[in-house]
N, CA, C and O atoms as CSV, one atom per row, in Angstrom:
chain,resi,resn,atom,element,x,y,z
A,1,MET,N,N,0.840,-1.178,0.000
A,1,MET,CA,C,0.000,0.000,0.000
A,1,MET,C,C,0.882,1.236,0.000
A,1,MET,O,O,1.865,1.307,0.738
A,2,GLY,N,N,0.532,2.199,-0.821
A,2,GLY,CA,C,1.297,3.433,-0.932
A,2,GLY,C,C,0.800,4.501,0.027
A,2,GLY,O,O,-0.036,4.254,0.896
A,3,LEU,N,N,1.333,5.675,-0.159
A,3,LEU,CA,C,1.031,6.811,0.699
A,3,LEU,C,C,-0.267,7.492,0.275
A,3,LEU,O,O,-0.494,7.732,-0.911
A,4,PHE,N,N,-1.106,7.795,1.243
A,4,PHE,CA,C,-2.283,8.640,1.074
A,4,PHE,C,C,-2.071,9.821,2.009
A,4,PHE,O,O,-2.013,9.637,3.225
A,5,ARG,N,N,-1.955,11.042,1.461
A,5,ARG,CA,C,-1.719,12.194,2.321
A,5,ARG,C,C,-2.050,13.458,1.553
A,5,ARG,O,O,-1.851,13.527,0.340
A,6,LYS,N,N,-2.554,14.454,2.257
A,6,LYS,CA,C,-2.823,15.757,1.664
A,6,LYS,C,C,-1.899,16.778,2.306
A,6,LYS,O,O,-1.761,16.828,3.529
A,7,PHE,N,N,-1.270,17.589,1.469
A,7,PHE,CA,C,-0.371,18.648,1.914
A,7,PHE,C,C,-0.866,19.965,1.327
A,7,PHE,O,O,-1.395,19.996,0.216
A,8,SER,N,N,-0.694,21.037,2.067
A,8,SER,CA,C,-0.997,22.353,1.513
A,8,SER,C,C,0.193,23.274,1.732
A,8,SER,O,O,0.901,23.183,2.735
A,9,TYR,N,N,0.391,24.162,0.766
A,9,TYR,CA,C,1.448,25.149,0.848
A,9,TYR,C,C,0.800,26.525,0.817
A,9,TYR,O,O,0.075,26.857,-0.122
A,10,SER,N,N,1.062,27.322,1.841
A,10,SER,CA,C,0.643,28.724,1.876
A,10,SER,C,C,1.481,29.424,2.933
A,10,SER,O,O,2.064,28.778,3.804
A,11,ASP,N,N,1.536,30.734,2.854
A,11,ASP,CA,C,2.325,31.521,3.811
A,11,ASP,C,C,3.771,31.042,3.926
A,11,ASP,O,O,4.377,31.164,4.990
A,12,GLY,N,N,4.335,30.494,2.833
A,12,GLY,CA,C,5.734,30.103,2.827
A,12,GLY,C,C,6.061,28.787,3.491
A,12,GLY,O,O,7.230,28.498,3.743
A,13,ARG,N,N,5.033,27.964,3.787
A,13,ARG,CA,C,5.329,26.684,4.451
A,13,ARG,C,C,4.336,25.611,4.045
A,13,ARG,O,O,3.236,25.896,3.572
A,14,TRP,N,N,4.758,24.362,4.245
A,14,TRP,CA,C,3.898,23.205,4.016
A,14,TRP,C,C,3.165,22.855,5.300
A,14,TRP,O,O,3.665,23.094,6.399
A,15,SER,N,N,1.978,22.287,5.150
A,15,SER,CA,C,1.177,21.856,6.285
A,15,SER,C,C,0.330,20.660,5.856
A,15,SER,O,O,0.086,20.462,4.666
A,16,THR,N,N,-0.112,19.877,6.813
A,16,THR,CA,C,-1.084,18.834,6.520
A,16,THR,C,C,-2.486,19.320,6.878
A,16,THR,O,O,-3.461,18.577,6.760
A,17,GLU,N,N,-2.574,20.561,7.312
A,17,GLU,CA,C,-3.862,21.222,7.519
A,17,GLU,C,C,-4.201,21.954,6.226
A,17,GLU,O,O,-3.427,21.908,5.270
A,18,GLY,N,N,-5.326,22.617,6.185
A,18,GLY,CA,C,-5.691,23.374,4.992
A,18,GLY,C,C,-4.854,24.627,4.851
A,18,GLY,O,O,-4.156,25.015,5.788
A,19,PRO,N,N,-4.913,25.266,3.692
A,19,PRO,CA,C,-4.152,26.497,3.478
A,19,PRO,C,C,-4.648,27.614,4.389
A,19,PRO,O,O,-5.813,27.630,4.788
A,20,THR,N,N,-3.764,28.539,4.713
A,20,THR,CA,C,-4.101,29.655,5.595
A,20,THR,C,C,-4.143,30.986,4.867
A,20,THR,O,O,-4.534,31.994,5.455
A,21,ALA,N,N,-3.748,31.012,3.600
A,21,ALA,CA,C,-3.724,32.255,2.832
A,21,ALA,C,C,-3.690,31.919,1.352
A,21,ALA,O,O,-3.459,30.773,0.966
A,22,VAL,N,N,-3.924,32.934,0.527
A,22,VAL,CA,C,-3.717,32.779,-0.911
A,22,VAL,C,C,-2.524,33.628,-1.297
A,22,VAL,O,O,-2.334,34.697,-0.716
A,23,PRO,N,N,-1.725,33.209,-2.235
A,23,PRO,CA,C,-1.883,32.013,-3.043
A,23,PRO,C,C,-1.616,30.740,-2.230
A,23,PRO,O,O,-0.899,30.754,-1.229
A,24,PHE,N,N,-2.216,29.649,-2.696
A,24,PHE,CA,C,-1.973,28.365,-2.038
A,24,PHE,C,C,-1.940,27.256,-3.060
A,24,PHE,O,O,-2.376,27.403,-4.202
A,25,LEU,N,N,-1.395,26.118,-2.598
A,25,LEU,CA,C,-1.278,24.912,-3.411
A,25,LEU,C,C,-1.689,23.749,-2.525
A,25,LEU,O,O,-1.278,23.675,-1.367
A,26,ILE,N,N,-2.488,22.851,-3.052
A,26,ILE,CA,C,-2.857,21.638,-2.327
A,26,ILE,C,C,-2.419,20.438,-3.153
A,26,ILE,O,O,-2.751,20.330,-4.333
A,27,LEU,N,N,-1.677,19.545,-2.528
A,27,LEU,CA,C,-1.236,18.283,-3.135
A,27,LEU,C,C,-1.960,17.153,-2.428
A,27,LEU,O,O,-1.858,17.009,-1.209
A,28,ASP,N,N,-2.681,16.361,-3.178
A,28,ASP,CA,C,-3.388,15.219,-2.600
A,28,ASP,C,C,-2.807,13.955,-3.223
A,28,ASP,O,O,-3.094,13.633,-4.376
A,29,VAL,N,N,-1.988,13.242,-2.451
A,29,VAL,CA,C,-1.301,12.039,-2.920
A,29,VAL,C,C,-2.213,10.839,-2.695
A,29,VAL,O,O,-2.708,10.620,-1.590
A,30,HIS,N,N,-2.429,10.066,-3.757
A,30,HIS,CA,C,-3.316,8.908,-3.697
A,30,HIS,C,C,-2.519,7.623,-3.927
A,30,HIS,O,O,-2.119,7.325,-5.052
A,31,ASP,N,N,-2.298,6.884,-2.874
A,31,ASP,CA,C,-1.686,5.555,-2.939
A,31,ASP,C,C,-0.336,5.547,-3.663
A,31,ASP,O,O,0.035,4.552,-4.285
A,32,SER,N,N,0.390,6.657,-3.578
A,32,SER,CA,C,1.676,6.822,-4.271
A,32,SER,C,C,1.556,6.676,-5.789
A,32,SER,O,O,2.565,6.692,-6.494
A,33,GLY,N,N,0.329,6.535,-6.294
A,33,GLY,CA,C,0.107,6.321,-7.719
A,33,GLY,C,C,-0.070,7.591,-8.518
A,33,GLY,O,O,0.402,7.694,-9.651
A,34,PHE,N,N,-0.753,8.562,-7.928
A,34,PHE,CA,C,-0.917,9.847,-8.597
A,34,PHE,C,C,-1.182,10.908,-7.543
A,34,PHE,O,O,-1.492,10.592,-6.395
A,35,ALA,N,N,-1.059,12.158,-7.936
A,35,ALA,CA,C,-1.365,13.276,-7.041
A,35,ALA,C,C,-2.217,14.280,-7.799
A,35,ALA,O,O,-2.004,14.537,-8.984
A,36,THR,N,N,-3.185,14.840,-7.088
A,36,THR,CA,C,-3.981,15.949,-7.596
A,36,THR,C,C,-3.325,17.225,-7.096
A,36,THR,O,O,-3.019,17.343,-5.909
A,37,VAL,N,N,-3.109,18.176,-7.989
A,37,VAL,CA,C,-2.514,19.459,-7.640
A,37,VAL,C,C,-3.551,20.540,-7.903
A,37,VAL,O,O,-3.943,20.773,-9.047
A,38,ASP,N,N,-3.988,21.194,-6.846
A,38,ASP,CA,C,-4.905,22.331,-6.948
A,38,ASP,C,C,-4.141,23.574,-6.535
A,38,ASP,O,O,-3.462,23.576,-5.508
A,39,TYR,N,N,-4.248,24.636,-7.331
A,39,TYR,CA,C,-3.556,25.874,-6.989
A,39,TYR,C,C,-4.515,27.050,-7.166
A,39,TYR,O,O,-5.345,27.070,-8.075
A,40,ARG,N,N,-4.373,28.031,-6.266
A,40,ARG,CA,C,-5.185,29.247,-6.318
A,40,ARG,C,C,-4.270,30.449,-6.160
A,40,ARG,O,O,-3.303,30.431,-5.398
A,41,MET,N,N,-4.605,31.491,-6.904
A,41,MET,CA,C,-3.851,32.740,-6.839
A,41,MET,C,C,-4.644,33.767,-6.033
A,41,MET,O,O,-5.804,33.536,-5.691
A,42,ALA,N,N,-4.017,34.888,-5.736
A,42,ALA,CA,C,-4.649,35.923,-4.927
A,42,ALA,C,C,-5.938,36.437,-5.558
A,42,ALA,O,O,-6.840,36.867,-4.839
A,43,ASP,N,N,-6.047,36.404,-6.881
A,43,ASP,CA,C,-7.267,36.880,-7.547
A,43,ASP,C,C,-8.344,35.799,-7.640
A,43,ASP,O,O,-9.338,35.978,-8.345
A,44,ALA,N,N,-8.156,34.676,-6.936
A,44,ALA,CA,C,-9.080,33.536,-6.871
A,44,ALA,C,C,-9.068,32.674,-8.135
A,44,ALA,O,O,-9.818,31.701,-8.215
A,45,SER,N,N,-8.238,33.010,-9.118
A,45,SER,CA,C,-8.104,32.124,-10.269
A,45,SER,C,C,-7.193,30.968,-9.867
A,45,SER,O,O,-6.504,31.032,-8.848
A,46,GLY,N,N,-7.197,29.941,-10.656
A,46,GLY,CA,C,-6.347,28.803,-10.352
A,46,GLY,C,C,-6.658,27.650,-11.264
A,46,GLY,O,O,-7.257,27.827,-12.325
A,47,GLY,N,N,-6.258,26.485,-10.859
A,47,GLY,CA,C,-6.493,25.325,-11.697
A,47,GLY,C,C,-6.190,24.032,-10.988
A,47,GLY,O,O,-5.907,23.992,-9.791
A,48,ARG,N,N,-6.259,22.964,-11.779
A,48,ARG,CA,C,-6.025,21.608,-11.270
A,48,ARG,C,C,-5.355,20.789,-12.359
A,48,ARG,O,O,-5.711,20.861,-13.535
A,49,PHE,N,N,-4.373,20.010,-11.927
A,49,PHE,CA,C,-3.758,19.035,-12.824
A,49,PHE,C,C,-3.315,17.851,-11.981
A,49,PHE,O,O,-3.437,17.862,-10.756
A,50,PHE,N,N,-2.805,16.843,-12.646
A,50,PHE,CA,C,-2.408,15.613,-11.969
A,50,PHE,C,C,-0.951,15.307,-12.263
A,50,PHE,O,O,-0.420,15.666,-13.314
A,51,LEU,N,N,-0.322,14.641,-11.318
A,51,LEU,CA,C,1.046,14.165,-11.484
A,51,LEU,C,C,1.008,12.646,-11.593
A,51,LEU,O,O,0.250,11.974,-10.894
A,52,ARG,N,N,1.811,12.141,-12.451
A,52,ARG,CA,C,2.019,10.720,-12.743
A,52,ARG,C,C,0.917,10.141,-13.628
A,52,ARG,O,O,1.200,9.781,-14.770
A,53,TYR,N,N,-0.300,10.036,-13.163
A,53,TYR,CA,C,-1.437,9.579,-13.975
A,53,TYR,C,C,-2.632,10.477,-13.745
A,53,TYR,O,O,-2.798,11.021,-12.653
A,54,GLU,N,N,-3.464,10.641,-14.757
A,54,GLU,CA,C,-4.780,11.223,-14.539
A,54,GLU,C,C,-5.633,10.108,-13.930
A,54,GLU,O,O,-5.456,8.940,-14.275
A,55,PRO,N,N,-6.557,10.457,-13.029
A,55,PRO,CA,C,-7.373,9.422,-12.380
A,55,PRO,C,C,-8.119,8.517,-13.364
A,55,PRO,O,O,-8.325,7.337,-13.082
A,56,ARG,N,N,-8.519,9.052,-14.498
A,56,ARG,CA,C,-9.274,8.226,-15.458
A,56,ARG,C,C,-8.430,7.077,-16.003
A,56,ARG,O,O,-8.979,6.043,-16.386
A,57,PHE,N,N,-7.108,7.235,-16.047
A,57,PHE,CA,C,-6.225,6.143,-16.457
A,57,PHE,C,C,-5.843,5.283,-15.260
A,57,PHE,O,O,-5.776,4.058,-15.366
A,58,TYR,N,N,-5.596,5.919,-14.132
A,58,TYR,CA,C,-5.212,5.170,-12.933
A,58,TYR,C,C,-6.302,4.169,-12.548
A,58,TYR,O,O,-6.010,3.021,-12.214
A,59,PHE,N,N,-7.560,4.616,-12.599
A,59,PHE,CA,C,-8.690,3.759,-12.229
A,59,PHE,C,C,-9.310,3.044,-13.422
A,59,PHE,O,O,-10.269,2.289,-13.263
A,60,ASP,N,N,-8.767,3.278,-14.627
A,60,ASP,CA,C,-9.305,2.696,-15.854
A,60,ASP,C,C,-10.807,2.975,-15.981
A,60,ASP,O,O,-11.608,2.082,-16.259
A,61,ASP,N,N,-11.154,4.250,-15.768
A,61,ASP,CA,C,-12.549,4.692,-15.842
A,61,ASP,C,C,-12.578,6.096,-16.434
A,61,ASP,O,O,-12.223,7.057,-15.753
A,62,PRO,N,N,-12.996,6.229,-17.694
A,62,PRO,CA,C,-12.959,7.532,-18.358
A,62,PRO,C,C,-13.872,8.581,-17.730
A,62,PRO,O,O,-13.715,9.771,-18.004
A,63,ASP,N,N,-14.815,8.169,-16.900
A,63,ASP,CA,C,-15.745,9.115,-16.286
A,63,ASP,C,C,-15.274,9.655,-14.937
A,63,ASP,O,O,-15.961,10.483,-14.339
A,64,VAL,N,N,-14.127,9.210,-14.449
A,64,VAL,CA,C,-13.633,9.646,-13.142
A,64,VAL,C,C,-13.277,11.127,-13.150
A,64,VAL,O,O,-13.552,11.834,-12.181
A,65,ALA,N,N,-12.672,11.601,-14.223
A,65,ALA,CA,C,-12.278,13.010,-14.321
A,65,ALA,C,C,-12.166,13.387,-15.791
A,65,ALA,O,O,-11.872,12.548,-16.643
A,66,THR,N,N,-12.401,14.649,-16.069
A,66,THR,CA,C,-12.254,15.116,-17.450
A,66,THR,C,C,-10.771,15.272,-17.781
A,66,THR,O,O,-9.961,15.529,-16.890
A,67,PRO,N,N,-10.413,15.117,-19.052
A,67,PRO,CA,C,-9.013,15.288,-19.442
A,67,PRO,C,C,-8.528,16.698,-19.115
A,67,PRO,O,O,-9.285,17.666,-19.190
A,68,VAL,N,N,-7.270,16.789,-18.756
A,68,VAL,CA,C,-6.662,18.067,-18.397
A,68,VAL,C,C,-6.088,18.720,-19.651
A,68,VAL,O,O,-5.440,18.062,-20.464
A,69,ASP,N,N,-6.332,20.006,-19.795
A,69,ASP,CA,C,-5.688,20.798,-20.851
A,69,ASP,C,C,-4.318,21.186,-20.292
A,69,ASP,O,O,-4.177,22.221,-19.642
A,70,THR,N,N,-3.323,20.356,-20.545
A,70,THR,CA,C,-2.015,20.554,-19.922
A,70,THR,C,C,-1.340,21.847,-20.359
A,70,THR,O,O,-0.591,22.440,-19.583
A,71,ALA,N,N,-1.589,22.297,-21.586
A,71,ALA,CA,C,-0.989,23.561,-22.026
A,71,ALA,C,C,-1.537,24.722,-21.201
A,71,ALA,O,O,-0.775,25.572,-20.741
A,72,ALA,N,N,-2.852,24.761,-21.015
A,72,ALA,CA,C,-3.465,25.837,-20.226
A,72,ALA,C,C,-3.048,25.748,-18.761
A,72,ALA,O,O,-2.767,26.769,-18.134
A,73,GLU,N,N,-3.005,24.540,-18.213
A,73,GLU,CA,C,-2.615,24.381,-16.807
A,73,GLU,C,C,-1.141,24.731,-16.609
A,73,GLU,O,O,-0.773,25.288,-15.574
A,74,ALA,N,N,-0.311,24.417,-17.570
A,74,ALA,CA,C,1.113,24.768,-17.463
A,74,ALA,C,C,1.284,26.285,-17.428
A,74,ALA,O,O,2.097,26.801,-16.661
A,75,GLU,N,N,0.533,26.991,-18.246
A,75,GLU,CA,C,0.568,28.462,-18.235
A,75,GLU,C,C,0.105,28.987,-16.879
A,75,GLU,O,O,0.760,29.833,-16.271
A,76,GLY,N,N,-1.041,28.469,-16.413
A,76,GLY,CA,C,-1.580,28.915,-15.131
A,76,GLY,C,C,-0.662,28.602,-13.970
A,76,GLY,O,O,-0.467,29.439,-13.088
A,77,PHE,N,N,-0.091,27.400,-13.957
A,77,PHE,CA,C,0.789,27.015,-12.864
A,77,PHE,C,C,2.074,27.841,-12.875
A,77,PHE,O,O,2.580,28.205,-11.814
A,78,SER,N,N,2.602,28.139,-14.047
A,78,SER,CA,C,3.786,29.003,-14.137
A,78,SER,C,C,3.490,30.373,-13.533
A,78,SER,O,O,4.327,30.950,-12.839
A,79,ARG,N,N,2.296,30.886,-13.803
A,79,ARG,CA,C,1.884,32.165,-13.208
A,79,ARG,C,C,1.771,32.044,-11.688
A,79,ARG,O,O,2.170,32.947,-10.954
A,80,TRP,N,N,1.220,30.914,-11.222
A,80,TRP,CA,C,1.100,30.699,-9.778
A,80,TRP,C,C,2.490,30.696,-9.130
A,80,TRP,O,O,2.695,31.332,-8.097
A,81,VAL,N,N,3.429,29.991,-9.730
A,81,VAL,CA,C,4.792,29.913,-9.185
A,81,VAL,C,C,5.380,31.320,-9.060
A,81,VAL,O,O,5.967,31.661,-8.033
A,82,ARG,N,N,5.221,32.124,-10.096
A,82,ARG,CA,C,5.743,33.492,-10.072
A,82,ARG,C,C,5.112,34.289,-8.927
A,82,ARG,O,O,5.809,35.007,-8.210
A,83,GLU,N,N,3.800,34.162,-8.757
A,83,GLU,CA,C,3.099,34.900,-7.697
A,83,GLU,C,C,3.455,34.371,-6.312
A,83,GLU,O,O,3.663,35.154,-5.385
A,84,ALA,N,N,3.527,33.059,-6.165
A,84,ALA,CA,C,3.714,32.456,-4.834
A,84,ALA,C,C,5.159,32.460,-4.357
A,84,ALA,O,O,5.422,32.594,-3.162
A,85,THR,N,N,6.103,32.313,-5.295
A,85,THR,CA,C,7.502,32.154,-4.877
A,85,THR,C,C,8.440,33.180,-5.491
A,85,THR,O,O,9.562,33.356,-5.017
A,86,GLY,N,N,7.998,33.853,-6.531
A,86,GLY,CA,C,8.873,34.786,-7.231
A,86,GLY,C,C,9.766,34.105,-8.254
A,86,GLY,O,O,10.482,34.779,-8.994
A,87,ALA,N,N,9.732,32.779,-8.307
A,87,ALA,CA,C,10.548,32.037,-9.271
A,87,ALA,C,C,9.901,32.098,-10.653
A,87,ALA,O,O,8.687,32.258,-10.783
A,88,GLU,N,N,10.716,31.972,-11.650
A,88,GLU,CA,C,10.245,31.924,-13.035
A,88,GLU,C,C,10.464,30.519,-13.567
A,88,GLU,O,O,11.588,30.017,-13.564
A,89,ILE,N,N,9.394,29.885,-14.024
A,89,ILE,CA,C,9.540,28.599,-14.710
A,89,ILE,C,C,8.823,28.707,-16.046
A,89,ILE,O,O,7.801,29.382,-16.168
A,90,GLU,N,N,9.361,28.052,-17.016
A,90,GLU,CA,C,8.733,28.017,-18.330
A,90,GLU,C,C,7.533,27.075,-18.268
A,90,GLU,O,O,7.613,26.021,-17.638
A,91,PRO,N,N,6.423,27.438,-18.909
A,91,PRO,CA,C,5.266,26.538,-18.923
A,91,PRO,C,C,5.614,25.129,-19.399
A,91,PRO,O,O,5.053,24.155,-18.897
A,92,GLU,N,N,6.525,25.007,-20.353
A,92,GLU,CA,C,6.892,23.677,-20.851
A,92,GLU,C,C,7.545,22.832,-19.756
A,92,GLU,O,O,7.367,21.614,-19.726
A,93,GLU,N,N,8.302,23.468,-18.854
A,93,GLU,CA,C,8.900,22.722,-17.734
A,93,GLU,C,C,7.796,22.161,-16.833
A,93,GLU,O,O,7.875,21.018,-16.383
A,94,ALA,N,N,6.783,22.961,-16.577
A,94,ALA,CA,C,5.657,22.506,-15.750
A,94,ALA,C,C,4.889,21.402,-16.466
A,94,ALA,O,O,4.522,20.400,-15.854
A,95,ARG,N,N,4.649,21.583,-17.752
A,95,ARG,CA,C,3.868,20.601,-18.510
A,95,ARG,C,C,4.535,19.230,-18.504
A,95,ARG,O,O,3.853,18.208,-18.441
A,96,ARG,N,N,5.879,19.205,-18.570
A,96,ARG,CA,C,6.593,17.919,-18.578
A,96,ARG,C,C,6.385,17.118,-17.291
A,96,ARG,O,O,6.519,15.895,-17.302
A,97,LEU,N,N,6.065,17.779,-16.205
A,97,LEU,CA,C,5.811,17.081,-14.939
A,97,LEU,C,C,4.394,16.500,-14.865
A,97,LEU,O,O,4.146,15.558,-14.113
A,98,MET,N,N,3.489,17.053,-15.630
A,98,MET,CA,C,2.071,16.693,-15.539
A,98,MET,C,C,1.795,15.318,-16.127
A,98,MET,O,O,2.500,14.841,-17.016
A,99,ALA,N,N,0.743,14.696,-15.598
A,99,ALA,CA,C,0.302,13.415,-16.133
A,99,ALA,C,C,-0.086,13.576,-17.598
A,99,ALA,O,O,-0.639,14.602,-17.993
A,100,SER,N,N,0.199,12.578,-18.380
A,100,SER,CA,C,-0.133,12.604,-19.797
A,100,SER,C,C,-1.640,12.515,-19.991
A,100,SER,O,O,-2.277,11.610,-19.451
A,101,PRO,N,N,-2.226,13.447,-20.758
A,101,PRO,CA,C,-3.657,13.358,-21.037
A,101,PRO,C,C,-3.992,12.188,-21.974
A,101,PRO,O,O,-5.163,11.871,-22.183
A,102,ALA,N,N,-2.961,11.555,-22.533
A,102,ALA,CA,C,-3.166,10.387,-23.393
A,102,ALA,C,C,-2.890,9.084,-22.648
A,102,ALA,O,O,-3.011,8.006,-23.230
A,103,GLY,N,N,-2.520,9.165,-21.372
A,103,GLY,CA,C,-2.279,7.963,-20.580
A,103,GLY,C,C,-0.914,7.342,-20.762
A,103,GLY,O,O,-0.711,6.187,-20.387
A,104,VAL,N,N,0.038,8.085,-21.335
A,104,VAL,CA,C,1.395,7.565,-21.507
A,104,VAL,C,C,1.972,7.259,-20.125
A,104,VAL,O,O,1.886,8.096,-19.227
A,105,PRO,N,N,2.553,6.086,-19.940
A,105,PRO,CA,C,3.108,5.743,-18.622
A,105,PRO,C,C,4.118,6.781,-18.138
A,105,PRO,O,O,4.907,7.301,-18.927
A,106,PRO,N,N,4.090,7.079,-16.837
A,106,PRO,CA,C,4.976,8.099,-16.275
A,106,PRO,C,C,6.412,7.616,-16.137
A,106,PRO,O,O,6.704,6.420,-16.148
A,107,GLU,N,N,7.292,8.597,-16.008
A,107,GLU,CA,C,8.719,8.327,-15.835
A,107,GLU,C,C,9.013,7.780,-14.436
A,107,GLU,O,O,9.811,6.855,-14.283
A,108,ASP,N,N,8.363,8.357,-13.414
A,108,ASP,CA,C,8.674,8.005,-12.026
A,108,ASP,C,C,7.864,6.809,-11.548
A,108,ASP,O,O,6.701,6.638,-11.914
A,109,GLU,N,N,8.506,5.983,-10.719
A,109,GLU,CA,C,7.865,4.780,-10.193
A,109,GLU,C,C,6.769,5.095,-9.180
A,109,GLU,O,O,5.763,4.389,-9.111
A,110,VAL,N,N,6.960,6.152,-8.396
A,110,VAL,CA,C,5.951,6.593,-7.429
A,110,VAL,C,C,5.790,8.103,-7.572
A,110,VAL,O,O,6.721,8.796,-7.982
A,111,VAL,N,N,4.621,8.600,-7.237
A,111,VAL,CA,C,4.337,10.020,-7.443
A,111,VAL,C,C,5.159,10.920,-6.527
A,111,VAL,O,O,5.384,12.085,-6.855
A,112,GLU,N,N,5.603,10.412,-5.401
A,112,GLU,CA,C,6.417,11.231,-4.508
A,112,GLU,C,C,7.668,11.753,-5.216
A,112,GLU,O,O,8.107,12.872,-4.953
A,113,LEU,N,N,8.236,10.960,-6.099
A,113,LEU,CA,C,9.409,11.396,-6.860
A,113,LEU,C,C,9.055,12.559,-7.791
A,113,LEU,O,O,9.830,13.506,-7.925
A,114,THR,N,N,7.905,12.486,-8.423
A,114,THR,CA,C,7.453,13.573,-9.294
A,114,THR,C,C,7.170,14.825,-8.473
A,114,THR,O,O,7.514,15.933,-8.885
A,115,VAL,N,N,6.547,14.650,-7.318
A,115,VAL,CA,C,6.287,15.788,-6.431
A,115,VAL,C,C,7.607,16.444,-6.037
A,115,VAL,O,O,7.723,17.668,-6.078
A,116,ASP,N,N,8.587,15.654,-5.661
A,116,ASP,CA,C,9.891,16.222,-5.289
A,116,ASP,C,C,10.494,17.020,-6.445
A,116,ASP,O,O,11.067,18.087,-6.223
A,117,ARG,N,N,10.374,16.522,-7.662
A,117,ARG,CA,C,10.897,17.251,-8.821
A,117,ARG,C,C,10.126,18.556,-9.036
A,117,ARG,O,O,10.726,19.578,-9.366
A,118,MET,N,N,8.804,18.530,-8.855
A,118,MET,CA,C,7.999,19.729,-9.000
A,118,MET,C,C,8.369,20.766,-7.944
A,118,MET,O,O,8.517,21.948,-8.253
A,119,VAL,N,N,8.515,20.325,-6.715
A,119,VAL,CA,C,8.863,21.223,-5.610
A,119,VAL,C,C,10.218,21.880,-5.876
A,119,VAL,O,O,10.373,23.086,-5.682
A,120,GLU,N,N,11.183,21.102,-6.314
A,120,GLU,CA,C,12.504,21.656,-6.610
A,120,GLU,C,C,12.430,22.672,-7.750
A,120,GLU,O,O,13.028,23.745,-7.667
A,121,LEU,N,N,11.701,22.339,-8.806
A,121,LEU,CA,C,11.567,23.238,-9.947
A,121,LEU,C,C,10.946,24.572,-9.547
A,121,LEU,O,O,11.357,25.620,-10.044
A,122,THR,N,N,9.967,24.540,-8.661
A,122,THR,CA,C,9.224,25.747,-8.306
A,122,THR,C,C,9.884,26.588,-7.227
A,122,THR,O,O,9.478,27.727,-6.997
A,123,GLY,N,N,10.892,26.046,-6.565
A,123,GLY,CA,C,11.548,26.800,-5.499
A,123,GLY,C,C,10.816,26.737,-4.170
A,123,GLY,O,O,11.124,27.500,-3.254
A,124,LEU,N,N,9.851,25.837,-4.057
A,124,LEU,CA,C,9.162,25.655,-2.775
A,124,LEU,C,C,10.075,24.907,-1.818
A,124,LEU,O,O,10.974,24.189,-2.254
A,125,PRO,N,N,9.854,25.068,-0.506
A,125,PRO,CA,C,10.666,24.280,0.432
A,125,PRO,C,C,10.366,22.788,0.255
A,125,PRO,O,O,9.247,22.419,-0.102
A,126,PRO,N,N,11.351,21.939,0.502
A,126,PRO,CA,C,11.129,20.495,0.341
A,126,PRO,C,C,10.027,19.998,1.278
A,126,PRO,O,O,9.851,20.497,2.389
A,127,LEU,N,N,9.303,19.011,0.794
A,127,LEU,CA,C,8.296,18.352,1.633
A,127,LEU,C,C,8.987,17.380,2.569
A,127,LEU,O,O,9.995,16.772,2.211
A,128,GLU,N,N,8.452,17.236,3.749
A,128,GLU,CA,C,8.934,16.200,4.667
A,128,GLU,C,C,7.958,15.044,4.576
A,128,GLU,O,O,6.838,15.100,5.082
A,129,TRP,N,N,8.422,13.989,3.911
A,129,TRP,CA,C,7.574,12.812,3.737
A,129,TRP,C,C,7.489,12.043,5.048
A,129,TRP,O,O,8.447,12.034,5.820
A,130,PRO,N,N,6.372,11.407,5.307
A,130,PRO,CA,C,6.255,10.626,6.544
A,130,PRO,C,C,7.263,9.485,6.561
A,130,PRO,O,O,7.558,8.879,5.531
A,131,VAL,N,N,7.773,9.212,7.731
A,131,VAL,CA,C,8.694,8.092,7.901
A,131,VAL,C,C,7.852,6.907,8.354
A,131,VAL,O,O,7.445,6.807,9.511
A,132,ASP,N,N,7.612,6.034,7.424
A,132,ASP,CA,C,6.751,4.883,7.653
A,132,ASP,C,C,7.350,3.716,6.872
A,132,ASP,O,O,7.591,3.845,5.672
A,133,PRO,N,N,7.591,2.598,7.516
A,133,PRO,CA,C,8.232,1.498,6.805
A,133,PRO,C,C,7.373,0.954,5.659
A,133,PRO,O,O,7.874,0.211,4.816
A,134,HIS,N,N,6.083,1.317,5.620
A,134,HIS,CA,C,5.200,0.820,4.568
A,134,HIS,C,C,4.859,1.878,3.534
A,134,HIS,O,O,4.024,1.643,2.661
A,135,ALA,N,N,5.492,3.036,3.621
A,135,ALA,CA,C,5.234,4.113,2.659
A,135,ALA,C,C,6.552,4.701,2.180
A,135,ALA,O,O,7.553,4.684,2.896
A,136,TYR,N,N,6.534,5.216,0.970
A,136,TYR,CA,C,7.726,5.844,0.417
A,136,TYR,C,C,8.111,7.028,1.300
A,136,TYR,O,O,7.257,7.837,1.663
A,137,ALA,N,N,9.388,7.131,1.642
A,137,ALA,CA,C,9.831,8.164,2.602
A,137,ALA,C,C,10.473,9.367,1.925
A,137,ALA,O,O,11.066,10.199,2.612
A,138,GLY,N,N,10.377,9.489,0.605
A,138,GLY,CA,C,10.904,10.659,-0.101
A,138,GLY,C,C,12.381,10.737,-0.043
A,138,GLY,O,O,12.973,11.666,-0.592
């Protein structure tokens, strides 16, 4: 069994509680198989994308979630990074981390590795993964 955990980033720190300010980012890790990334900016705009797999491929059910427009989400997420951290990332760098809307198998064996790469790219502080002998420890 993989890791199930929700993390939020706001006010310059990670928490397992909800966000305390905008802009914020919420990472919801599901069984180390995929993560949902929700982000909101100060103007209440934002978006959602997935890391590793989109749920419709992970669960082999096309009705679980609508396909993600990765180009639009990459643009939006790049804007979020600039607002939240001051870092500049190219939308294409963000898009390469996102789950394939065509279901192409991911590069990373577990989503925690993809999350770590995303966190490093964006300049966010590293996540502290739970230390559990039955879950990936990052």
